[in-house]
N, C-alpha and C positions, 0 to 999 in steps of 0.2 A: 504493499500500499504505500503509494508516493505521498509525501507531505509538501504542501506548498511552502516555499522558501520563506514566506512571511510569518510561518508558524514554527514552533519549537519542532525540530526534526525528530526528537526522540519521545514524543508524546505517545504515539501509538505503540512503539516498541516497549516503552515503559509499562504501559497498561498491560500488555501481554505478558511481559516478564514478571511484574508484580504479582499477577493473578496466578501464574503458573508456580512461581515459588511459594506463594501463600498456601496453595493446595498441596504442595510436597514438602511442607516445612518438617514433618516428621521424618521423611527420608533424608532430607538435607541435615537434620540433627544427627541421625545415626551415622552418616558419612563423616561429619565433622568429628564425631567422637571416635570413630575408627581410625582417623588420620591424627588424633591427639591434638586437635586444634580447636576443640569446642571451648575450652577454658583457657583462661590466660596462663602462660607458663613463662616465668622470668628467664628460663634457659633458652627460649626461642627468640629469634630476632624477627624484625618486620618482614625480611625476605622469606622467612620460613612460613609465615602465615600467608604471605602472597602466593608462594608456590602451592600451598594447601588450598587456597581459594581457586586456583586455576584447576587443580585436580577436581574439586568440588563442581565447578561449572561444567567441566568435561563429562563428569559422572552423571549430573543431573540432566543435561541436555539430551532430549530425544525429540527429533524432528516430527515423527508421527504423533507423539503425545502432545506437542505444542500446537499442532496444526488445528485442532478444534478451538483453541483459544484465539487463533488468528481469524478463523472463519466466523467466530461469534462477534468479534470487533468489526469485521467487514459487514456482517448482516446487521449489526445493531446500529451503525453510525446514520445519523440524521442531521447533517450540518445546516446551520442557518447562514446568516450573513454577519452577524455581531461577533468579533474576535472576543474570546473569553480567556480568563486566567484564574487560577485557583492556588490557594495556600491552605494547608491542613496542619494544625498544631496538635500535640500530643504531650501529656504529662500525667504521671500517677498522682501528683499533688494537686491537680485541678487548678482552680482559679488562685489557689494560694501559692503557686509556683513562683511568680515574681516577688522576690524578697524572702523567699524560703531560706531557712537555715540548714545547716548540716545535719543530715540524718532525717529530715522530714519526708523525704522519699526514700525509703529504705532500699529499694531495688537500683535506682539510677542516680540518686542524689541530684535530682533535677539536671541531669547531664552536665555536672560540674567537670567531668573529665573528658568531655567531648573532644577537645582539641588534643589532649594526650594520646588519644587513640587515633588521631589523623582522620577523624570521620569526616571532616570537611572535604577531603579528597576522595574518601570512598562513597560519599553520597552526592557527589556534584551533579550526576546525571538527574537527580531528582531535586536539585536545588537544596540540598539538606544543609541546615545550619541551626544554631541556637539563637533563639529570639527571646530577649528579656524586655521587649517592648520599648527599647531605646536604641540599641546598636544591632547591625547584622553583620559587621565585618569581622573576620577570623583572627585579627591581630590584637585583640584586646585582652588576652590572657583568659584565665578561667573565669567563668561566669555561670551562674544558675539561670535557667530559663526553660522554655518550651522547645522540644524538638519540632522543627518545622520543616516541611517539604513544600517548596515553592516551585510548582510545575511550570516550566518555561524559563526559570532563572538560571542561566548556564554559567554565570560568573558572579560569585558572591561579592568579592572585593571589586567595586566598581559598579555593582548593582545593574548588570546587563541582563536583559530578558527579551523574549519574544512571547506573543500570545500563545496559550496552550493549545487551543482548538477553536473552532466556531461551532462545535457540536455540543449541545447540553448533555446529551447521553454520554459522550466521551468524558466530559468533565466529571459527571457524577460517578461514573464507573472508576475513574482515576482516584477519586476521594475514597471509595469504598475499597479498592485494591490496596491503597496505601495503609488503611486501617487494619486490613487482614494481614498485611506484610509486616507492619511495625509491631504488632501485638502489645501495644502500650495504650493506656487509656486515652481515647479520643477527646479532644477538647473543643476546637473550633474549626470552622471552614470559611475562609475568606474568599468571595467571589468578585472578580473584576470584569467590568464590561467597558469595551472600547466606546468612546464617545463618537457617535456617527453624525456627520454633518457639522455645521458651525453655528447651530442655534445657541444663543446665550441661555444659561440656566435661568430658571423661573422659581418663584417662591411656591412652596407646597401649601395649599389651602386646607388647613385642618390635618389632625393627626391620624384619622381614620385609615388612609392608605398604608402608613407606616405600621399600624397595628395589624393590618391585613397580612403584610408580609412577615410580621413576627409570628402570626398564627401559622403561616406556612413553614417558617424556618427557625423559629425560636425555640425555647426550652421551657415550656409551661409544665412545671411539676411541683410537688410539694417540697418545701425547704425542711431542714433538719427538725423544725417544730411541727411540721405537718401542714403548714399554710401554703396554699397555692400561690406560686409566684411565676413570673418570667424570670428565670434564674440568671441568664446571662446579664441582663441589665440590672436586676435587683442587687446582685452580688457585685456590681460594678466591674464585671469582667472585661467590659469594653471601655473602661476608663483608665487613663494614664496620667501621671502629673505632667507629662511632657506635651500632650496634645489635647487633654481633656477627654470629653465623651466622644466616642468613636463608634457611630452606627453606619455612616457611609462617609466616604471621604474622596477627595480629588488627588489623583496621583499622575506622574508623568514617567514613563518606562523608556529607557534608552536601550537600543539594540546593538550599539557600538560605542566605543569611546568617543567622547566629543560629539555625540549625535546632536545636530543643531535643530532637529525636529522630533523631539520625543513623542511617544504615543501617548495620548491623553486618555485616561481611563477613569471611571467611577468604581470605587472598591467598597463592597458591603462586608462589614466585619462582624455583624451581629449573629450570623447562623451558627448553631450548635452542630458539632461533628458527632455522628452516631455510628454504631455497628450496623452494617447491612442495611442500608437506607438509601431510598432513591431521592435524588435532589433535582430531578428533571423539571418537576412542577415548579419548584422554587426558582430555578434558573429561568425557565420560561416567563414566569410571573415577573422577575426582576427585569427581564428584557423589555417586556411589554410596559411595565411601570415606568422605566427610564425613558423609553421612546416616546410614551404618550404624554406623561406629566413633565418630562425633562427638569425634574426638581434639583435644586441646588444642594450639593452634598452638605451633610450637617456639620462636618468639621470645618472650621473657617479655612479659607484659602485666599491667597493674594487677589485682591479686587472683589471679594465677596460682598454683595450688596445687602445680603439677608442675614447677617450673623445674629442680629437681635431677634429676628423672627424665629430662627432656627433654635435659639435658646429656649423659646417658649414651647416650641414642639419637643425638645428634649425633656423639659419639665413635665410636660404632659405624658411622654413615654415612661419616664421614671415613676409617675404617679400610677400609671396603668400596670407597669410591671410589678409594682408592690401589691396590687390588689386587682388582678385581671378581671374585666367585666365583658360580657358579651356585647358585640355590635349589633345595631339594627340591621335587619336583612337588607334594608335599602342601601346601607353603606358598603356591604359586600357586593351587591349587584352593581353599584357605580364603579367600584374597584375593578370588578371582573370585565365590565364593559370598556374601561380604559385599558386594561391589559390587552383585550382582544383588539382594540383600535391600535395599540402600539405594535403588536405583532403583525397586524395586516399592513401596517406602515412599513415594517422591516421587509415583508415580502414584496410589497409594490415598488418600493423605492430602491431597495438594496438586493432584490432577488433572494429573499430569505427562504424560510420553510415552505413546503408545499402546504396549501391551504387546508388540506384534510388533516395533516399532522398538527397544525395550529389548532384547528377546531377541536380535536381530541384533547389536547392539553388545556385549552380554555375550560372545557368541560370538567376535566379532572381537577383543575385548580378550584373551580366553584364548588364541586363536590366536596373537596378537602376543607375549604374555608367553612362550608355550611356545617360540616361535621365538627371541626374543632371549635367553631363558635357555640354550638350546642353543648359540647364538652365543657367549655368554660362557663356557660350559663348554668349548668347543673353541677358546678363545682367538681368536675372530674369524675362524676359517678358513672356515666354511661354514654355510649353513642346512641344517637336517634336516627340517624340517616345511614343507609347501606353504602359502604364504601365501593 
């Protein structure tokens, strides 16, 4: 499967490889144990582990066994027009990771020894690095943070990247494959959409559209005291002292050093990352939402005219996260109508998805919103509508 040069060339191969390795992790473990490279041995040098890894790869690779994974990706692809990016974060310490002390993560110590094992060079194809919500460069010494895979980022130092894909299914599957491969508690999923056209951002009237996308991609569950919250926002997981509240933000991505025309994207940082979960409905909804409303990202950016208005939206979101309440069905209908409008715009103007594909996912988005809305209305007791 050939990948257009404007996209990250290893997106497809990474999905196939991650899925295959995750399904064969038991075999891989046994092979590593038989080669005496499963555990750290101070008597072995880096080159010994490198040689062992080559033997592992040779032993695991089987073209006939991998072929079904290739065919699944080929059959599942449904590209649109909007270039997409994704980042997934992992940590056994959850939202307490940033600022965690020694021993709070008994298994990985919040990846304090990431650089000692040269994982920056072992995970480069996945954009692997440690994110402590301030720095992403590998020359800062030891630091605790989240293990992050940034699909499409092919150079951490210098922050060079390409879009991952233009296929929502591909991006969703990459997130799931990464969760299965990492075998570490999943934390968050950042989704980036390239800005299409040159329309100026507009203020978002009312908080209801933001609540709708929280219903699709947030984490509405009981807290430790049994009280229902939207946990990502309520626990201030998307807040940092360096940039404040981060629900959506404006970014520029360079694909080569000194790039005079970096790609402009809107990055949504609120979604929770789960095990075995489809994000296609969320990604389709975010595309339609951004194309139809063209809302200004909530994190202030240079030249932002709506910072004060966005602070009001943030306050309303935090209030809702602390005590989620159901939306009127009219608000859901208005949001779904806008999403459909935005996706139709993608197809008409930018040669996006087939109209049948769009119609199917608009229906799925509406169905999920109505279900989750009833779930919130009844305090998490039951579903009322058939999924």
